[in-house]
matplotlib code that plots the C-alpha trace (Angstrom):
import matplotlib.pyplot as plt

x = [1.2, 4.4, 7.3, 9.6, 13.2, 16.0, 17.9, 19.1, 15.5, 13.9, 13.4, 12.7, 9.3, 10.6, 11.9, 11.1, 8.2, 9.1, 7.7, 4.9, 6.2, 4.6, 6.0, 9.5, 9.3, 8.0, 10.2, 10.0, 8.5, 10.7, 11.6, 13.1, 9.4, 8.9, 10.7, 8.3, 5.0, 5.9, 3.3, 3.1, 3.8, 2.4, -0.8, -1.1, -1.9, -5.0, -8.4, -10.5, -11.9, -9.8, -6.6, -7.6, -9.0, -5.8, -3.7, -5.8, -5.6, -1.8, -1.3, -3.3, -1.2, 2.0, 0.9, 0.2, 3.7, 3.0, 5.1, 3.6, 5.4, 3.6, 4.4, 1.7, -1.0, -2.0, -1.1, -1.0, -3.4, -0.3, 1.3, -1.9, -2.1, 1.5, 1.0, -2.4, -1.3, 2.1, 0.4, -2.2, 0.4, 2.8, -0.1, -0.9, -4.4, -3.9, -1.3, 1.1, -0.6, -3.9, -2.8, -4.5, -2.4, -2.6, -2.0, 1.2, 2.7, 4.8, 5.5, 5.8, 4.6, 5.3, 8.8, 10.4, 8.4, 5.4, 7.6, 9.9, 7.0, 5.7, 9.2, 9.5, 6.1, 7.0, 10.2, 8.0, 5.7, 8.7, 10.1, 6.8, 6.4, 2.9, 1.1, -2.6, -3.8, -3.8, -6.9, -6.9, -9.0, -8.8, -9.0, -5.3, -5.8, -8.7, -6.6, -8.9, -6.5, -3.2, -0.8, 0.9, 2.6, 1.7, 4.0, 4.0, 0.3, -0.8, -1.0, -1.1, -4.0, -5.1, -7.6, -10.5, -12.2, -14.8, -12.2, -12.5, -9.5, -9.2, -6.6, -5.5, -5.6, -5.6, -5.6, -9.3, -9.4, -6.9, -9.1, -12.1, -10.0, -9.2, -12.9, -13.7, -11.7, -13.2, -10.1, -11.3, -9.1, -9.1, -8.5, -7.3, -4.4, -2.3, -1.1, -4.2, -6.7, -9.3, -12.4, -14.7, -12.6, -12.0]
y = [-30.5, -30.6, -32.2, -34.5, -33.3, -35.1, -36.3, -39.5, -40.0, -39.8, -43.5, -44.5, -44.7, -43.9, -40.5, -37.8, -35.6, -32.0, -29.5, -27.2, -24.0, -21.8, -24.0, -23.8, -20.1, -19.6, -17.7, -17.5, -14.5, -11.8, -8.1, -8.5, -8.6, -5.0, -3.6, -5.5, -4.1, -0.6, 2.0, 4.8, 8.5, 9.8, 11.8, 10.3, 6.9, 8.2, 8.0, 10.9, 13.2, 12.6, 13.1, 16.5, 17.5, 16.6, 18.4, 21.6, 21.4, 20.9, 23.7, 26.1, 25.1, 25.6, 28.9, 30.1, 29.1, 25.7, 22.6, 19.2, 15.9, 12.9, 9.5, 7.3, 7.3, 4.1, 0.8, -2.3, -5.1, -7.4, -5.0, -4.7, -8.5, -8.8, -6.0, -7.3, -10.9, -10.0, -8.0, -10.7, -13.4, -11.3, -10.5, -14.2, -13.8, -16.7, -19.4, -19.3, -22.2, -20.4, -17.5, -17.8, -17.6, -14.7, -15.1, -13.4, -13.3, -16.5, -16.0, -18.9, -17.9, -21.3, -21.5, -24.4, -23.5, -21.4, -19.1, -18.6, -17.8, -15.2, -13.7, -13.3, -11.7, -9.3, -8.3, -7.5, -5.4, -3.4, -2.9, -1.7, 0.7, -0.6, 1.2, 0.4, -3.0, -2.7, -3.5, -5.9, -3.4, 0.3, 3.7, 3.3, 0.1, 1.9, 5.0, 7.2, 8.2, 10.0, 10.1, 13.5, 15.7, 19.3, 21.8, 25.6, 25.9, 27.4, 31.2, 31.1, 32.4, 29.6, 29.7, 27.3, 25.1, 27.8, 30.5, 32.3, 32.9, 31.5, 32.1, 28.7, 29.4, 25.7, 22.1, 22.1, 25.0, 23.2, 20.2, 22.4, 23.8, 20.3, 19.3, 22.2, 20.4, 17.0, 15.9, 14.7, 14.2, 11.0, 12.3, 9.0, 8.7, 11.8, 11.8, 10.2, 12.0, 10.5, 11.2, 10.2, 10.4, 6.6]
z = [-22.7, -20.7, -22.6, -20.7, -20.1, -21.9, -18.9, -17.3, -16.1, -19.5, -19.9, -16.3, -14.8, -11.3, -12.3, -9.7, -10.8, -11.7, -9.1, -10.3, -11.7, -9.0, -6.2, -7.7, -7.9, -4.4, -1.9, 1.9, 3.5, 5.0, 4.7, 1.2, 0.0, 1.0, -2.0, -4.4, -5.8, -4.6, -3.7, -6.2, -5.2, -8.5, -8.8, -12.3, -10.8, -9.0, -10.6, -11.8, -10.6, -7.4, -9.4, -10.6, -7.2, -5.4, -8.0, -7.5, -3.7, -3.7, -6.2, -4.0, -1.0, -2.8, -4.2, -0.7, 0.5, 2.0, 1.2, 0.3, 0.4, -1.1, 0.4, -1.2, -3.8, -5.6, -3.7, -5.9, -4.6, -4.3, -1.8, 0.1, 0.3, 1.6, 4.2, 5.4, 6.0, 7.3, 10.0, 10.8, 11.0, 13.1, 15.5, 15.9, 14.4, 12.0, 11.4, 8.4, 6.7, 6.8, 4.7, 1.3, -1.8, -4.3, -8.0, -9.0, -5.5, -5.1, -1.4, 1.0, 4.5, 6.1, 7.6, 9.5, 12.6, 13.4, 15.5, 12.5, 10.3, 12.7, 13.1, 9.4, 9.2, 12.1, 10.2, 7.2, 9.4, 10.7, 7.2, 5.9, 8.8, 9.5, 12.3, 11.5, 10.3, 6.5, 4.6, 1.7, -0.3, 0.5, -1.0, -1.9, -3.9, -5.6, -6.5, -4.4, -1.6, -1.0, 2.0, 2.1, 4.7, 4.6, 6.3, 6.7, 5.9, 9.3, 9.0, 5.2, 3.1, 0.7, -2.2, -1.7, -4.3, -5.0, -5.5, -2.2, 0.1, 3.6, 6.3, 7.6, 11.4, 12.4, 11.0, 11.2, 8.7, 6.5, 6.5, 5.4, 2.6, 1.4, 1.6, -0.7, -3.3, -2.6, -0.7, 2.7, 5.7, 7.7, 11.2, 12.7, 10.1, 10.0, 6.4, 4.8, 2.6, 0.3, -1.8, 1.1, 4.3, 4.5]

ax = plt.figure().add_subplot(projection="3d")
ax.plot(x, y, z, "-o")
ax.set_aspect("equal")
plt.show()
């Protein structure tokens, strides 16, 4: 039960009501939200067996002389929510007042005008570096995907998942090597690999 504050209003029935805690904590949308709920770059945050499979694939690439830079593994659902609705709002596919709330994310999407709401969302999209419309639930939010940039693999001989050696003559061959470890390339998204190609 909420206790009344000891203030000048304590004994007056016309005292202004205290705002709900969640409303008081809400904060307008904008690019400052991008730093919150960060995406992991750690293999440890992936689920098994994908975590082990990716580790083996990366180890084989590095042993062959290739370099690997990981940009994303697990994406918290809160971040996926912010990215998903910022993009939809920025694109005009819904109005700010139509964005559903998410527990634990006290963001206020509605600004003074609809144009201002859309501008704030567009600033978030730019700050996130969004290219493709982000899904609310994806292989990243499930710990089943990794975004990584692989350099200097072409021309190298890499060990496959079954222990054989393959010369990587093209990206297609590199993708086959990944598949031998259960790490499947999504061709439409350059850095994205997952356990099922989605």
